[in-house]
C-alpha positions as CSV (number, residue, x, y, z in Angstrom):
1,Y,13.5,34.2,5.9
2,L,15.7,33.7,2.9
3,P,14.2,32.0,-0.1
4,Y,13.3,28.4,0.7
5,A,11.4,25.5,-0.9
6,R,8.1,26.3,0.8
7,G,6.7,22.9,1.4
8,G,7.6,19.3,2.0
9,G,8.5,18.2,-1.5
10,Y,11.7,19.0,-3.4
11,L,14.5,17.3,-5.3
12,L,18.1,17.8,-4.6
13,S,21.2,16.6,-6.4
14,S,23.5,14.2,-4.6
15,D,26.1,17.0,-4.3
16,L,23.6,19.2,-2.5
17,V,22.6,16.3,-0.2
18,Q,26.2,15.8,0.7
19,Y,26.6,19.5,1.4
20,L,23.6,19.4,3.7
21,V,25.0,16.3,5.5
22,D,28.4,18.0,5.9
23,S,26.8,21.3,7.1
24,A,24.3,19.9,9.5
25,P,26.6,19.6,12.6
26,R,27.5,23.3,12.4
27,S,24.2,24.8,11.2
28,R,21.1,25.9,13.0
29,A,18.0,23.9,12.4
30,Y,14.6,25.7,12.2
31,R,11.2,24.3,13.1
32,A,10.4,23.5,9.4
33,E,12.8,21.5,7.3
34,D,12.1,23.5,4.2
35,V,13.2,26.7,5.9
36,T,16.2,24.8,7.4
37,F,17.3,23.5,4.0
38,G,16.7,26.9,2.3
39,T,18.8,28.7,4.9
40,W,21.6,26.2,4.6
41,L,21.6,26.3,0.8
42,A,21.1,30.1,0.5
43,P,24.9,31.0,0.1
44,L,25.2,28.6,-2.8
45,E,24.6,29.6,-6.4
46,I,22.2,26.8,-7.4
47,L,19.4,26.5,-9.9
48,R,16.1,26.7,-8.1
49,H,13.0,25.7,-10.1
50,H,9.4,25.7,-8.9
51,D,7.1,23.0,-10.4
52,V,3.3,23.5,-9.8
53,R,2.9,19.7,-9.9
54,F,4.3,19.7,-6.4
55,D,1.3,20.2,-4.1
56,T,3.2,20.9,-0.9
57,E,1.6,23.8,0.9
58,Y,0.2,23.5,4.4
59,R,-3.2,22.7,2.9
60,S,-3.6,20.7,-0.3
61,R,-4.8,22.5,-3.5
62,G,-7.0,19.5,-4.3
63,C,-6.3,16.6,-6.5
64,S,-4.9,16.6,-10.0
65,H,-3.7,13.7,-12.2
66,D,-0.6,15.9,-12.9
67,F,0.6,16.1,-9.3
68,L,4.0,14.5,-8.6
69,I,3.8,15.1,-4.9
70,T,0.7,15.9,-2.8
71,H,0.7,16.9,0.9
72,K,-1.3,16.2,4.0
73,K,-3.0,12.9,3.1
74,S,-4.3,10.4,5.5
75,P,-3.3,6.8,5.3
76,L,-6.7,6.0,3.8
77,S,-6.4,8.7,1.3
78,M,-3.0,7.5,0.2
79,E,-4.4,4.0,-0.2
80,E,-7.1,5.4,-2.5
81,L,-4.6,7.4,-4.6
82,H,-2.5,4.3,-4.9
83,A,-5.4,2.2,-6.0
84,N,-6.4,4.9,-8.6
85,L,-2.9,4.8,-10.0
86,K,-2.8,1.1,-10.1
87,A,-6.3,0.7,-11.7
88,S,-5.4,3.3,-14.4
89,N,-1.9,2.0,-15.2
90,G,-0.5,5.2,-13.7
91,E,-2.6,7.6,-15.6
92,K,-5.1,8.8,-13.0
93,L,-4.2,9.8,-9.4
94,C,-7.6,11.1,-8.4
95,T,-11.0,9.5,-8.2
96,Q,-12.2,13.0,-9.4
97,E,-9.9,16.0,-10.1
98,V,-10.7,18.8,-7.6
99,V,-9.3,22.3,-7.3
100,H,-9.4,23.9,-3.8
101,A,-6.8,26.6,-4.6
102,R,-4.9,27.8,-7.5
103,P,-1.2,27.0,-7.8
104,Y,1.4,29.8,-7.3
105,V,4.6,30.5,-9.2
106,Y,7.6,31.0,-7.0
107,N,9.8,34.0,-7.8
108,W,13.2,33.3,-6.4
109,D,14.4,36.9,-7.0
110,V,12.2,38.5,-4.3
111,L,11.7,38.1,-0.6
112,P,9.7,35.0,0.4
113,S,6.9,37.3,1.6
114,K,6.5,38.4,-2.0
115,C,7.5,35.2,-3.7
116,C,4.3,33.6,-4.7
117,E,2.1,34.8,-7.5
118,L,-1.1,32.9,-8.0
119,R,-1.6,31.5,-11.5
């Protein structure tokens, strides 16, 4: 694969969203939307930035109050996270911070198979 966002959380400018909308009818879709978007955006010279506060791998790295996006949560878990945020005026996402895996830093200058160095 070409470099891609690796996970289900990313931010795109309105220009890139419009480019994706315009490209979709004539572009191949892959099984994973992150790979699809990465492939469609590959020819463009755009700024790509990886933020470790996006917990978007196939398995969650745990829970951190710093997370902006977290993946693979059940409806009950999402309700708990929301209640935590509400009770703490937006300061605490987690009942207790937990680390299941270290974050990685995405290196956009190498192949995706070598992209991700653990911190």
